[in-house]
CHARMM-style PDB file with segment names, atoms N, HN, CA, C and O in Angstrom:
ATOM      1  N   UNK     1      49.034  56.331   1.199  1.00  0.00      PROA
ATOM      2  CA  UNK     1      49.577  57.541   1.799  1.00  0.00      PROA
ATOM      3  C   UNK     1      50.174  57.177   3.154  1.00  0.00      PROA
ATOM      4  O   UNK     1      49.601  56.379   3.896  1.00  0.00      PROA
ATOM      5  N   UNK     2      51.310  57.756   3.470  1.00  0.00      PROA
ATOM      6  HN  UNK     2      51.776  58.404   2.868  1.00  0.00      PROA
ATOM      7  CA  UNK     2      51.921  57.564   4.781  1.00  0.00      PROA
ATOM      8  C   UNK     2      51.499  58.682   5.724  1.00  0.00      PROA
ATOM      9  O   UNK     2      51.337  59.830   5.311  1.00  0.00      PROA
ATOM     10  N   UNK     3      51.323  58.337   6.985  1.00  0.00      PROA
ATOM     11  HN  UNK     3      51.455  57.404   7.321  1.00  0.00      PROA
ATOM     12  CA  UNK     3      50.924  59.299   8.010  1.00  0.00      PROA
ATOM     13  C   UNK     3      52.031  60.333   8.220  1.00  0.00      PROA
ATOM     14  O   UNK     3      53.192  59.958   8.377  1.00  0.00      PROA
ATOM     15  N   UNK     4      51.701  61.610   8.224  1.00  0.00      PROA
ATOM     16  HN  UNK     4      50.758  61.915   8.096  1.00  0.00      PROA
ATOM     17  CA  UNK     4      52.724  62.638   8.443  1.00  0.00      PROA
ATOM     18  C   UNK     4      53.213  62.691   9.893  1.00  0.00      PROA
ATOM     19  O   UNK     4      54.197  63.372  10.179  1.00  0.00      PROA
ATOM     20  N   UNK     5      52.549  61.989  10.807  1.00  0.00      PROA
ATOM     21  HN  UNK     5      51.750  61.436  10.574  1.00  0.00      PROA
ATOM     22  CA  UNK     5      52.935  61.998  12.216  1.00  0.00      PROA
ATOM     23  C   UNK     5      53.861  60.827  12.565  1.00  0.00      PROA
ATOM     24  O   UNK     5      54.869  61.010  13.247  1.00  0.00      PROA
ATOM     25  N   UNK     6      53.510  59.610  12.088  1.00  0.00      PROA
ATOM     26  HN  UNK     6      52.691  59.461  11.533  1.00  0.00      PROA
ATOM     27  CA  UNK     6      54.301  58.424  12.457  1.00  0.00      PROA
ATOM     28  C   UNK     6      54.934  57.733  11.258  1.00  0.00      PROA
ATOM     29  O   UNK     6      55.723  56.804  11.430  1.00  0.00      PROA
ATOM     30  N   UNK     7      54.602  58.169  10.043  1.00  0.00      PROA
ATOM     31  HN  UNK     7      53.961  58.924   9.903  1.00  0.00      PROA
ATOM     32  CA  UNK     7      55.125  57.654   8.782  1.00  0.00      PROA
ATOM     33  C   UNK     7      54.675  56.225   8.454  1.00  0.00      PROA
ATOM     34  O   UNK     7      55.247  55.594   7.565  1.00  0.00      PROA
ATOM     35  N   UNK     8      53.662  55.706   9.155  1.00  0.00      PROA
ATOM     36  HN  UNK     8      53.197  56.219   9.877  1.00  0.00      PROA
ATOM     37  CA  UNK     8      53.108  54.388   8.827  1.00  0.00      PROA
ATOM     38  C   UNK     8      52.027  54.541   7.764  1.00  0.00      PROA
ATOM     39  O   UNK     8      51.484  55.625   7.554  1.00  0.00      PROA
ATOM     40  N   UNK     9      51.728  53.425   7.097  1.00  0.00      PROA
ATOM     41  HN  UNK     9      52.169  52.544   7.267  1.00  0.00      PROA
ATOM     42  CA  UNK     9      50.717  53.432   6.045  1.00  0.00      PROA
ATOM     43  C   UNK     9      49.339  53.762   6.613  1.00  0.00      PROA
ATOM     44  O   UNK     9      48.939  53.239   7.653  1.00  0.00      PROA
ATOM     45  N   UNK    10      48.619  54.642   5.909  1.00  0.00      PROA
ATOM     46  HN  UNK    10      48.943  55.067   5.064  1.00  0.00      PROA
ATOM     47  CA  UNK    10      47.262  55.018   6.310  1.00  0.00      PROA
ATOM     48  C   UNK    10      46.257  54.223   5.490  1.00  0.00      PROA
ATOM     49  O   UNK    10      46.555  53.799   4.373  1.00  0.00      PROA
ATOM     50  N   UNK    11      45.070  54.022   6.042  1.00  0.00      PROA
ATOM     51  HN  UNK    11      44.828  54.367   6.948  1.00  0.00      PROA
ATOM     52  CA  UNK    11      43.985  53.321   5.352  1.00  0.00      PROA
ATOM     53  C   UNK    11      43.145  54.338   4.592  1.00  0.00      PROA
ATOM     54  O   UNK    11      42.782  55.379   5.139  1.00  0.00      PROA
ATOM     55  N   UNK    12      42.833  54.040   3.326  1.00  0.00      PROA
ATOM     56  HN  UNK    12      43.127  53.195   2.881  1.00  0.00      PROA
ATOM     57  CA  UNK    12      41.946  54.902   2.547  1.00  0.00      PROA
ATOM     58  C   UNK    12      40.513  54.556   2.886  1.00  0.00      PROA
ATOM     59  O   UNK    12      40.193  53.395   3.137  1.00  0.00      PROA
ATOM     60  N   UNK    13      39.644  55.563   2.896  1.00  0.00      PROA
ATOM     61  HN  UNK    13      39.905  56.507   2.692  1.00  0.00      PROA
ATOM     62  CA  UNK    13      38.243  55.342   3.177  1.00  0.00      PROA
ATOM     63  C   UNK    13      37.435  56.595   2.920  1.00  0.00      PROA
ATOM     64  O   UNK    13      37.871  57.481   2.185  1.00  0.00      PROA
ATOM     65  N   UNK    14      36.267  56.673   3.519  1.00  0.00      PROA
ATOM     66  HN  UNK    14      35.914  55.954   4.117  1.00  0.00      PROA
ATOM     67  CA  UNK    14      35.395  57.839   3.371  1.00  0.00      PROA
ATOM     68  C   UNK    14      34.804  58.228   4.706  1.00  0.00      PROA
ATOM     69  O   UNK    14      34.577  57.380   5.569  1.00  0.00      PROA
ATOM     70  N   UNK    15      34.556  59.515   4.874  1.00  0.00      PROA
ATOM     71  HN  UNK    15      34.740  60.205   4.174  1.00  0.00      PROA
ATOM     72  CA  UNK    15      33.755  60.042   5.977  1.00  0.00      PROA
ATOM     73  C   UNK    15      32.369  60.217   5.379  1.00  0.00      PROA
ATOM     74  O   UNK    15      32.231  60.779   4.292  1.00  0.00      PROA
ATOM     75  N   UNK    16      31.350  59.749   6.066  1.00  0.00      PROA
ATOM     76  HN  UNK    16      31.461  59.293   6.949  1.00  0.00      PROA
ATOM     77  CA  UNK    16      30.003  59.842   5.493  1.00  0.00      PROA
ATOM     78  C   UNK    16      29.001  60.282   6.543  1.00  0.00      PROA
ATOM     79  O   UNK    16      29.270  60.220   7.743  1.00  0.00      PROA
ATOM     80  N   UNK    17      27.856  60.722   6.083  1.00  0.00      PROA
ATOM     81  HN  UNK    17      27.638  60.772   5.108  1.00  0.00      PROA
ATOM     82  CA  UNK    17      26.796  61.159   6.982  1.00  0.00      PROA
ATOM     83  C   UNK    17      25.452  61.053   6.302  1.00  0.00      PROA
ATOM     84  O   UNK    17      25.356  60.535   5.190  1.00  0.00      PROA
ATOM     85  N   UNK    18      24.417  61.535   6.955  1.00  0.00      PROA
ATOM     86  HN  UNK    18      24.494  61.955   7.858  1.00  0.00      PROA
ATOM     87  CA  UNK    18      23.058  61.326   6.478  1.00  0.00      PROA
ATOM     88  C   UNK    18      22.603  62.296   5.395  1.00  0.00      PROA
ATOM     89  O   UNK    18      21.504  62.131   4.865  1.00  0.00      PROA
ATOM     90  N   UNK    19      23.392  63.288   5.050  1.00  0.00      PROA
ATOM     91  HN  UNK    19      24.284  63.422   5.480  1.00  0.00      PROA
ATOM     92  CA  UNK    19      23.073  64.173   3.942  1.00  0.00      PROA
ATOM     93  C   UNK    19      22.065  65.274   4.229  1.00  0.00      PROA
ATOM     94  O   UNK    19      21.738  66.053   3.334  1.00  0.00      PROA
ATOM     95  N   UNK    20      21.570  65.356   5.449  1.00  0.00      PROA
ATOM     96  HN  UNK    20      21.836  64.723   6.176  1.00  0.00      PROA
ATOM     97  CA  UNK    20      20.578  66.400   5.753  1.00  0.00      PROA
ATOM     98  C   UNK    20      21.185  67.789   5.762  1.00  0.00      PROA
ATOM     99  O   UNK    20      20.488  68.772   5.512  1.00  0.00      PROA
ATOM    100  N   UNK    21      22.482  67.883   6.050  1.00  0.00      PROA
ATOM    101  HN  UNK    21      23.048  67.085   6.253  1.00  0.00      PROA
ATOM    102  CA  UNK    21      23.113  69.199   6.060  1.00  0.00      PROA
ATOM    103  C   UNK    21      24.522  69.098   5.498  1.00  0.00      PROA
ATOM    104  O   UNK    21      25.076  68.008   5.357  1.00  0.00      PROA
ATOM    105  N   UNK    22      25.083  70.238   5.185  1.00  0.00      PROA
ATOM    106  HN  UNK    22      24.633  71.124   5.299  1.00  0.00      PROA
ATOM    107  CA  UNK    22      26.439  70.333   4.670  1.00  0.00      PROA
ATOM    108  C   UNK    22      27.444  70.078   5.784  1.00  0.00      PROA
ATOM    109  O   UNK    22      27.172  70.386   6.944  1.00  0.00      PROA
ATOM    110  N   UNK    23      28.589  69.525   5.450  1.00  0.00      PROA
ATOM    111  HN  UNK    23      28.810  69.275   4.507  1.00  0.00      PROA
ATOM    112  CA  UNK    23      29.667  69.366   6.420  1.00  0.00      PROA
ATOM    113  C   UNK    23      30.346  70.716   6.554  1.00  0.00      PROA
ATOM    114  O   UNK    23      30.783  71.299   5.561  1.00  0.00      PROA
ATOM    115  N   UNK    24      30.436  71.217   7.789  1.00  0.00      PROA
ATOM    116  HN  UNK    24      30.081  70.744   8.595  1.00  0.00      PROA
ATOM    117  CA  UNK    24      30.947  72.566   8.054  1.00  0.00      PROA
ATOM    118  C   UNK    24      32.201  72.483   8.917  1.00  0.00      PROA
ATOM    119  O   UNK    24      32.265  71.697   9.862  1.00  0.00      PROA
ATOM    120  N   UNK    25      33.198  73.303   8.585  1.00  0.00      PROA
ATOM    121  HN  UNK    25      33.147  73.942   7.817  1.00  0.00      PROA
ATOM    122  CA  UNK    25      34.374  73.475   9.429  1.00  0.00      PROA
ATOM    123  C   UNK    25      34.226  74.797  10.167  1.00  0.00      PROA
ATOM    124  O   UNK    25      33.917  75.823   9.561  1.00  0.00      PROA
ATOM    125  N   UNK    26      34.448  74.769  11.491  1.00  0.00      PROA
ATOM    126  HN  UNK    26      34.699  73.935  11.983  1.00  0.00      PROA
ATOM    127  CA  UNK    26      34.485  76.014  12.251  1.00  0.00      PROA
ATOM    128  C   UNK    26      35.772  76.038  13.056  1.00  0.00      PROA
ATOM    129  O   UNK    26      36.167  75.031  13.643  1.00  0.00      PROA
ATOM    130  N   UNK    27      36.410  77.171  13.079  1.00  0.00      PROA
ATOM    131  HN  UNK    27      36.089  77.989  12.602  1.00  0.00      PROA
ATOM    132  CA  UNK    27      37.708  77.318  13.742  1.00  0.00      PROA
ATOM    133  C   UNK    27      37.550  77.313  15.254  1.00  0.00      PROA
ATOM    134  O   UNK    27      36.594  77.876  15.789  1.00  0.00      PROA
ATOM    135  N   UNK    28      38.487  76.678  15.937  1.00  0.00      PROA
ATOM    136  HN  UNK    28      39.263  76.222  15.503  1.00  0.00      PROA
ATOM    137  CA  UNK    28      38.448  76.623  17.396  1.00  0.00      PROA
ATOM    138  C   UNK    28      37.331  75.733  17.890  1.00  0.00      PROA
ATOM    139  O   UNK    28      36.950  74.772  17.220  1.00  0.00      PROA
ATOM    140  N   UNK    29      36.805  76.048  19.058  1.00  0.00      PROA
ATOM    141  HN  UNK    29      37.114  76.828  19.602  1.00  0.00      PROA
ATOM    142  CA  UNK    29      35.740  75.216  19.619  1.00  0.00      PROA
ATOM    143  C   UNK    29      34.382  75.901  19.568  1.00  0.00      PROA
ATOM    144  O   UNK    29      33.450  75.499  20.264  1.00  0.00      PROA
ATOM    145  N   UNK    30      34.274  76.935  18.743  1.00  0.00      PROA
ATOM    146  HN  UNK    30      35.032  77.262  18.178  1.00  0.00      PROA
ATOM    147  CA  UNK    30      33.012  77.663  18.631  1.00  0.00      PROA
ATOM    148  C   UNK    30      32.070  76.930  17.682  1.00  0.00      PROA
ATOM    149  O   UNK    30      32.498  76.476  16.621  1.00  0.00      PROA
ATOM    150  N   UNK    31      30.785  76.805  18.050  1.00  0.00      PROA
ATOM    151  HN  UNK    31      30.437  77.173  18.913  1.00  0.00      PROA
ATOM    152  CA  UNK    31      29.833  76.204  17.126  1.00  0.00      PROA
ATOM    153  C   UNK    31      29.566  77.135  15.952  1.00  0.00      PROA
ATOM    154  O   UNK    31      29.758  78.346  16.061  1.00  0.00      PROA
ATOM    155  N   UNK    32      29.126  76.577  14.836  1.00  0.00      PROA
ATOM    156  HN  UNK    32      28.970  75.593  14.748  1.00  0.00      PROA
ATOM    157  CA  UNK    32      28.816  77.424  13.690  1.00  0.00      PROA
ATOM    158  C   UNK    32      27.540  78.215  13.958  1.00  0.00      PROA
ATOM    159  O   UNK    32      26.620  77.744  14.627  1.00  0.00      PROA
ATOM    160  N   UNK    33      27.513  79.407  13.425  1.00  0.00      PROA
ATOM    161  HN  UNK    33      28.260  79.789  12.882  1.00  0.00      PROA
ATOM    162  CA  UNK    33      26.356  80.282  13.591  1.00  0.00      PROA
ATOM    163  C   UNK    33      25.339  79.992  12.488  1.00  0.00      PROA
ATOM    164  O   UNK    33      25.699  79.509  11.414  1.00  0.00      PROA
ATOM    165  N   UNK    34      24.091  80.284  12.756  1.00  0.00      PROA
ATOM    166  HN  UNK    34      23.799  80.676  13.628  1.00  0.00      PROA
ATOM    167  CA  UNK    34      23.024  80.050  11.791  1.00  0.00      PROA
ATOM    168  C   UNK    34      23.301  80.772  10.468  1.00  0.00      PROA
ATOM    169  O   UNK    34      23.100  80.196   9.399  1.00  0.00      PROA
ATOM    170  N   UNK    35      23.757  82.022  10.529  1.00  0.00      PROA
ATOM    171  HN  UNK    35      23.919  82.491  11.398  1.00  0.00      PROA
ATOM    172  CA  UNK    35      24.026  82.775   9.298  1.00  0.00      PROA
ATOM    173  C   UNK    35      25.141  82.122   8.470  1.00  0.00      PROA
ATOM    174  O   UNK    35      25.087  82.127   7.240  1.00  0.00      PROA
ATOM    175  N   UNK    36      26.167  81.553   9.159  1.00  0.00      PROA
ATOM    176  HN  UNK    36      26.211  81.548  10.158  1.00  0.00      PROA
ATOM    177  CA  UNK    36      27.233  80.860   8.440  1.00  0.00      PROA
ATOM    178  C   UNK    36      26.678  79.637   7.716  1.00  0.00      PROA
ATOM    179  O   UNK    36      27.042  79.376   6.569  1.00  0.00      PROA
ATOM    180  N   UNK    37      25.809  78.896   8.373  1.00  0.00      PROA
ATOM    181  HN  UNK    37      25.514  79.108   9.305  1.00  0.00      PROA
ATOM    182  CA  UNK    37      25.205  77.720   7.747  1.00  0.00      PROA
ATOM    183  C   UNK    37      24.337  78.111   6.554  1.00  0.00      PROA
ATOM    184  O   UNK    37      24.338  77.422   5.534  1.00  0.00      PROA
ATOM    185  N   UNK    38      23.602  79.205   6.675  1.00  0.00      PROA
ATOM    186  HN  UNK    38      23.601  79.765   7.503  1.00  0.00      PROA
ATOM    187  CA  UNK    38      22.718  79.630   5.595  1.00  0.00      PROA
ATOM    188  C   UNK    38      23.480  80.079   4.355  1.00  0.00      PROA
ATOM    189  O   UNK    38      23.056  79.791   3.236  1.00  0.00      PROA
ATOM    190  N   UNK    39      24.607  80.786   4.534  1.00  0.00      PROA
ATOM    191  HN  UNK    39      24.952  81.021   5.443  1.00  0.00      PROA
ATOM    192  CA  UNK    39      25.364  81.233   3.356  1.00  0.00      PROA
ATOM    193  C   UNK    39      26.461  80.253   2.946  1.00  0.00      PROA
ATOM    194  O   UNK    39      27.155  80.492   1.958  1.00  0.00      PROA
ATOM    195  N   UNK    40      26.630  79.158   3.683  1.00  0.00      PROA
ATOM    196  HN  UNK    40      26.067  78.964   4.486  1.00  0.00      PROA
ATOM    197  CA  UNK    40      27.598  78.136   3.310  1.00  0.00      PROA
ATOM    198  C   UNK    40      29.008  78.398   3.785  1.00  0.00      PROA
ATOM    199  O   UNK    40      29.919  77.675   3.380  1.00  0.00      PROA
ATOM    200  N   UNK    41      29.237  79.400   4.627  1.00  0.00      PROA
ATOM    201  HN  UNK    41      28.497  79.987   4.955  1.00  0.00      PROA
ATOM    202  CA  UNK    41      30.583  79.680   5.131  1.00  0.00      PROA
ATOM    203  C   UNK    41      31.101  78.473   5.903  1.00  0.00      PROA
ATOM    204  O   UNK    41      30.415  77.940   6.775  1.00  0.00      PROA
ATOM    205  N   UNK    42      32.307  78.054   5.578  1.00  0.00      PROA
ATOM    206  HN  UNK    42      32.864  78.487   4.870  1.00  0.00      PROA
ATOM    207  CA  UNK    42      32.923  76.920   6.247  1.00  0.00      PROA
ATOM    208  C   UNK    42      32.564  75.577   5.657  1.00  0.00      PROA
ATOM    209  O   UNK    42      33.018  74.548   6.159  1.00  0.00      PROA
ATOM    210  N   UNK    43      31.751  75.552   4.592  1.00  0.00      PROA
ATOM    211  HN  UNK    43      31.383  76.388   4.185  1.00  0.00      PROA
ATOM    212  CA  UNK    43      31.358  74.285   3.976  1.00  0.00      PROA
ATOM    213  C   UNK    43      32.572  73.612   3.340  1.00  0.00      PROA
ATOM    214  O   UNK    43      33.371  74.263   2.666  1.00  0.00      PROA
ATOM    215  N   UNK    44      32.702  72.318   3.556  1.00  0.00      PROA
ATOM    216  HN  UNK    44      32.053  71.789   4.103  1.00  0.00      PROA
ATOM    217  CA  UNK    44      33.781  71.551   2.934  1.00  0.00      PROA
ATOM    218  C   UNK    44      33.385  71.264   1.497  1.00  0.00      PROA
ATOM    219  O   UNK    44      32.390  70.584   1.243  1.00  0.00      PROA
ATOM    220  N   UNK    45      34.164  71.782   0.558  1.00  0.00      PROA
ATOM    221  HN  UNK    45      34.972  72.334   0.764  1.00  0.00      PROA
ATOM    222  CA  UNK    45      33.798  71.705  -0.847  1.00  0.00      PROA
ATOM    223  C   UNK    45      34.108  70.356  -1.484  1.00  0.00      PROA
ATOM    224  O   UNK    45      33.699  70.113  -2.620  1.00  0.00      PROA
ATOM    225  N   UNK    46      34.816  69.474  -0.790  1.00  0.00      PROA
ATOM    226  HN  UNK    46      35.147  69.671   0.133  1.00  0.00      PROA
ATOM    227  CA  UNK    46      35.149  68.174  -1.370  1.00  0.00      PROA
ATOM    228  C   UNK    46      34.060  67.139  -1.171  1.00  0.00      PROA
ATOM    229  O   UNK    46      34.171  66.026  -1.686  1.00  0.00      PROA
ATOM    230  N   UNK    47      33.019  67.473  -0.443  1.00  0.00      PROA
ATOM    231  HN  UNK    47      32.929  68.377  -0.025  1.00  0.00      PROA
ATOM    232  CA  UNK    47      31.985  66.485  -0.176  1.00  0.00      PROA
ATOM    233  C   UNK    47      31.167  66.176  -1.421  1.00  0.00      PROA
ATOM    234  O   UNK    47      30.882  67.047  -2.242  1.00  0.00      PROA
ATOM    235  N   UNK    48      30.802  64.908  -1.529  1.00  0.00      PROA
ATOM    236  HN  UNK    48      31.034  64.200  -0.862  1.00  0.00      PROA
ATOM    237  CA  UNK    48      29.886  64.462  -2.575  1.00  0.00      PROA
ATOM    238  C   UNK    48      28.560  64.281  -1.867  1.00  0.00      PROA
ATOM    239  O   UNK    48      28.450  63.447  -0.968  1.00  0.00      PROA
ATOM    240  N   UNK    49      27.554  65.042  -2.252  1.00  0.00      PROA
ATOM    241  HN  UNK    49      27.643  65.719  -2.982  1.00  0.00      PROA
ATOM    242  CA  UNK    49      26.324  65.103  -1.470  1.00  0.00      PROA
ATOM    243  C   UNK    49      25.111  64.770  -2.316  1.00  0.00      PROA
ATOM    244  O   UNK    49      24.983  65.223  -3.454  1.00  0.00      PROA
ATOM    245  N   UNK    50      24.222  63.970  -1.741  1.00  0.00      PROA
ATOM    246  HN  UNK    50      24.326  63.602  -0.817  1.00  0.00      PROA
ATOM    247  CA  UNK    50      22.903  63.715  -2.311  1.00  0.00      PROA
ATOM    248  C   UNK    50      21.890  64.071  -1.231  1.00  0.00      PROA
ATOM    249  O   UNK    50      22.272  64.509  -0.147  1.00  0.00      PROA
ATOM    250  N   UNK    51      20.624  63.890  -1.509  1.00  0.00      PROA
ATOM    251  HN  UNK    51      20.313  63.534  -2.391  1.00  0.00      PROA
ATOM    252  CA  UNK    51      19.607  64.187  -0.507  1.00  0.00      PROA
ATOM    253  C   UNK    51      19.656  63.230   0.677  1.00  0.00      PROA
ATOM    254  O   UNK    51      19.194  63.567   1.767  1.00  0.00      PROA
ATOM    255  N   UNK    52      20.213  62.037   0.469  1.00  0.00      PROA
ATOM    256  HN  UNK    52      20.588  61.763  -0.417  1.00  0.00      PROA
ATOM    257  CA  UNK    52      20.174  61.040   1.538  1.00  0.00      PROA
ATOM    258  C   UNK    52      21.515  60.806   2.229  1.00  0.00      PROA
ATOM    259  O   UNK    52      21.545  60.170   3.282  1.00  0.00      PROA
ATOM    260  N   UNK    53      22.627  61.298   1.676  1.00  0.00      PROA
ATOM    261  HN  UNK    53      22.602  61.816   0.820  1.00  0.00      PROA
ATOM    262  CA  UNK    53      23.923  61.106   2.339  1.00  0.00      PROA
ATOM    263  C   UNK    53      25.016  61.962   1.716  1.00  0.00      PROA
ATOM    264  O   UNK    53      24.856  62.491   0.616  1.00  0.00      PROA
ATOM    265  N   UNK    54      26.145  62.093   2.445  1.00  0.00      PROA
ATOM    266  HN  UNK    54      26.274  61.663   3.338  1.00  0.00      PROA
ATOM    267  CA  UNK    54      27.328  62.739   1.892  1.00  0.00      PROA
ATOM    268  C   UNK    54      28.520  61.820   2.143  1.00  0.00      PROA
ATOM    269  O   UNK    54      28.504  61.005   3.065  1.00  0.00      PROA
ATOM    270  N   UNK    55      29.547  61.960   1.318  1.00  0.00      PROA
ATOM    271  HN  UNK    55      29.560  62.623   0.569  1.00  0.00      PROA
ATOM    272  CA  UNK    55      30.809  61.253   1.531  1.00  0.00      PROA
ATOM    273  C   UNK    55      31.962  62.193   1.230  1.00  0.00      PROA
ATOM    274  O   UNK    55      31.847  63.079   0.383  1.00  0.00      PROA
ATOM    275  N   UNK    56      33.071  61.999   1.928  1.00  0.00      PROA
ATOM    276  HN  UNK    56      33.165  61.280   2.616  1.00  0.00      PROA
ATOM    277  CA  UNK    56      34.312  62.735   1.692  1.00  0.00      PROA
ATOM    278  C   UNK    56      35.439  61.714   1.737  1.00  0.00      PROA
ATOM    279  O   UNK    56      35.568  60.978   2.716  1.00  0.00      PROA
ATOM    280  N   UNK    57      36.256  61.660   0.693  1.00  0.00      PROA
ATOM    281  HN  UNK    57      36.152  62.258  -0.102  1.00  0.00      PROA
ATOM    282  CA  UNK    57      37.406  60.760   0.677  1.00  0.00      PROA
ATOM    283  C   UNK    57      38.370  61.145   1.791  1.00  0.00      PROA
ATOM    284  O   UNK    57      38.597  62.329   2.039  1.00  0.00      PROA
ATOM    285  N   UNK    58      38.944  60.135   2.468  1.00  0.00      PROA
ATOM    286  HN  UNK    58      38.761  59.173   2.267  1.00  0.00      PROA
ATOM    287  CA  UNK    58      39.815  60.405   3.609  1.00  0.00      PROA
ATOM    288  C   UNK    58      40.844  59.284   3.779  1.00  0.00      PROA
ATOM    289  O   UNK    58      40.699  58.198   3.219  1.00  0.00      PROA
ATOM    290  N   UNK    59      41.876  59.570   4.556  1.00  0.00      PROA
ATOM    291  HN  UNK    59      41.994  60.453   5.011  1.00  0.00      PROA
ATOM    292  CA  UNK    59      42.863  58.566   4.970  1.00  0.00      PROA
ATOM    293  C   UNK    59      42.930  58.583   6.497  1.00  0.00      PROA
ATOM    294  O   UNK    59      42.889  59.643   7.121  1.00  0.00      PROA
ATOM    295  N   UNK    60      43.036  57.382   7.091  1.00  0.00      PROA
ATOM    296  HN  UNK    60      43.070  56.520   6.584  1.00  0.00      PROA
ATOM    297  CA  UNK    60      43.010  57.253   8.549  1.00  0.00      PROA
ATOM    298  C   UNK    60      44.234  56.481   9.034  1.00  0.00      PROA
ATOM    299  O   UNK    60      44.584  55.442   8.475  1.00  0.00      PROA
ATOM    300  N   UNK    61      44.886  57.002  10.088  1.00  0.00      PROA
ATOM    301  HN  UNK    61      44.602  57.846  10.542  1.00  0.00      PROA
ATOM    302  CA  UNK    61      46.000  56.320  10.735  1.00  0.00      PROA
ATOM    303  C   UNK    61      45.497  55.716  12.041  1.00  0.00      PROA
ATOM    304  O   UNK    61      45.135  56.442  12.967  1.00  0.00      PROA
ATOM    305  N   UNK    62      45.475  54.406  12.110  1.00  0.00      PROA
ATOM    306  HN  UNK    62      45.770  53.817  11.358  1.00  0.00      PROA
ATOM    307  CA  UNK    62      44.990  53.714  13.304  1.00  0.00      PROA
ATOM    308  C   UNK    62      45.897  53.984  14.507  1.00  0.00      PROA
ATOM    309  O   UNK    62      45.411  54.134  15.628  1.00  0.00      PROA
ATOM    310  N   UNK    63      47.211  54.047  14.279  1.00  0.00      PROA
ATOM    311  HN  UNK    63      47.606  53.925  13.368  1.00  0.00      PROA
ATOM    312  CA  UNK    63      48.155  54.255  15.382  1.00  0.00      PROA
ATOM    313  C   UNK    63      48.047  55.652  15.987  1.00  0.00      PROA
ATOM    314  O   UNK    63      48.047  55.799  17.209  1.00  0.00      PROA
ATOM    315  N   UNK    64      47.957  56.672  15.146  1.00  0.00      PROA
ATOM    316  HN  UNK    64      47.958  56.553  14.153  1.00  0.00      PROA
ATOM    317  CA  UNK    64      47.902  58.063  15.627  1.00  0.00      PROA
ATOM    318  C   UNK    64      46.470  58.549  15.842  1.00  0.00      PROA
ATOM    319  O   UNK    64      46.248  59.574  16.487  1.00  0.00      PROA
ATOM    320  N   UNK    65      45.508  57.817  15.304  1.00  0.00      PROA
ATOM    321  HN  UNK    65      45.689  56.985  14.780  1.00  0.00      PROA
ATOM    322  CA  UNK    65      44.095  58.215  15.360  1.00  0.00      PROA
ATOM    323  C   UNK    65      43.884  59.566  14.676  1.00  0.00      PROA
ATOM    324  O   UNK    65      43.110  60.400  15.144  1.00  0.00      PROA
ATOM    325  N   UNK    66      44.592  59.766  13.553  1.00  0.00      PROA
ATOM    326  HN  UNK    66      45.221  59.088  13.173  1.00  0.00      PROA
ATOM    327  CA  UNK    66      44.458  60.998  12.768  1.00  0.00      PROA
ATOM    328  C   UNK    66      43.710  60.684  11.480  1.00  0.00      PROA
ATOM    329  O   UNK    66      43.922  59.642  10.860  1.00  0.00      PROA
ATOM    330  N   UNK    67      42.834  61.598  11.091  1.00  0.00      PROA
ATOM    331  HN  UNK    67      42.661  62.444  11.595  1.00  0.00      PROA
ATOM    332  CA  UNK    67      42.069  61.499   9.863  1.00  0.00      PROA
ATOM    333  C   UNK    67      42.472  62.663   8.973  1.00  0.00      PROA
ATOM    334  O   UNK    67      42.462  63.812   9.415  1.00  0.00      PROA
ATOM    335  N   UNK    68      42.823  62.383   7.736  1.00  0.00      PROA
ATOM    336  HN  UNK    68      42.831  61.450   7.377  1.00  0.00      PROA
ATOM    337  CA  UNK    68      43.256  63.428   6.810  1.00  0.00      PROA
ATOM    338  C   UNK    68      42.310  63.451   5.616  1.00  0.00      PROA
ATOM    339  O   UNK    68      42.054  62.424   4.988  1.00  0.00      PROA
ATOM    340  N   UNK    69      41.797  64.639   5.315  1.00  0.00      PROA
ATOM    341  HN  UNK    69      42.005  65.474   5.825  1.00  0.00      PROA
ATOM    342  CA  UNK    69      40.958  64.821   4.135  1.00  0.00      PROA
ATOM    343  C   UNK    69      41.523  65.968   3.312  1.00  0.00      PROA
ATOM    344  O   UNK    69      42.017  66.951   3.865  1.00  0.00      PROA
ATOM    345  N   UNK    70      41.450  65.843   1.993  1.00  0.00      PROA
ATOM    346  HN  UNK    70      41.049  65.045   1.544  1.00  0.00      PROA
ATOM    347  CA  UNK    70      41.821  66.934   1.099  1.00  0.00      PROA
ATOM    348  C   UNK    70      40.550  67.701   0.794  1.00  0.00      PROA
ATOM    349  O   UNK    70      39.558  67.114   0.363  1.00  0.00      PROA
ATOM    350  N   UNK    71      40.568  68.989   1.010  1.00  0.00      PROA
ATOM    351  HN  UNK    71      41.374  69.466   1.360  1.00  0.00      PROA
ATOM    352  CA  UNK    71      39.371  69.782   0.773  1.00  0.00      PROA
ATOM    353  C   UNK    71      39.718  71.249   0.601  1.00  0.00      PROA
ATOM    354  O   UNK    71      40.870  71.662   0.742  1.00  0.00      PROA
ATOM    355  N   UNK    72      38.709  72.008   0.297  1.00  0.00      PROA
ATOM    356  HN  UNK    72      37.774  71.672   0.183  1.00  0.00      PROA
ATOM    357  CA  UNK    72      38.782  73.448   0.300  1.00  0.00      PROA
ATOM    358  C   UNK    72      37.566  73.915   1.100  1.00  0.00      PROA
ATOM    359  O   UNK    72      36.527  73.255   1.079  1.00  0.00      PROA
ATOM    360  N   UNK    73      37.678  75.022   1.792  1.00  0.00      PROA
ATOM    361  HN  UNK    73      38.522  75.558   1.810  1.00  0.00      PROA
ATOM    362  CA  UNK    73      36.597  75.528   2.616  1.00  0.00      PROA
ATOM    363  C   UNK    73      36.073  76.822   2.000  1.00  0.00      PROA
ATOM    364  O   UNK    73      36.841  77.722   1.662  1.00  0.00      PROA
ATOM    365  N   UNK    74      34.762  76.894   1.864  1.00  0.00      PROA
ATOM    366  HN  UNK    74      34.138  76.162   2.139  1.00  0.00      PROA
ATOM    367  CA  UNK    74      34.147  78.086   1.277  1.00  0.00      PROA
ATOM    368  C   UNK    74      34.309  79.272   2.196  1.00  0.00      PROA
ATOM    369  OT1 UNK    74      33.854  80.369   1.874  1.00  0.00      PROA
TER     370      UNK     74
END
């Protein structure tokens, strides 16, 4: 995939974490609220999750420092 900002080739990889919680998107700089976390609002639906870790396929541009993931948000 080419970077939409600089048009250079992006590196394929994964974003990963410890799996204790869902990956959440929140708009702006506001932290997610407890009720949103409990009902899954803002959860990234593309994550592959087990009890010990999660992964999300991604592309990274080293020059622009941009990370692109394909997902849907609940």
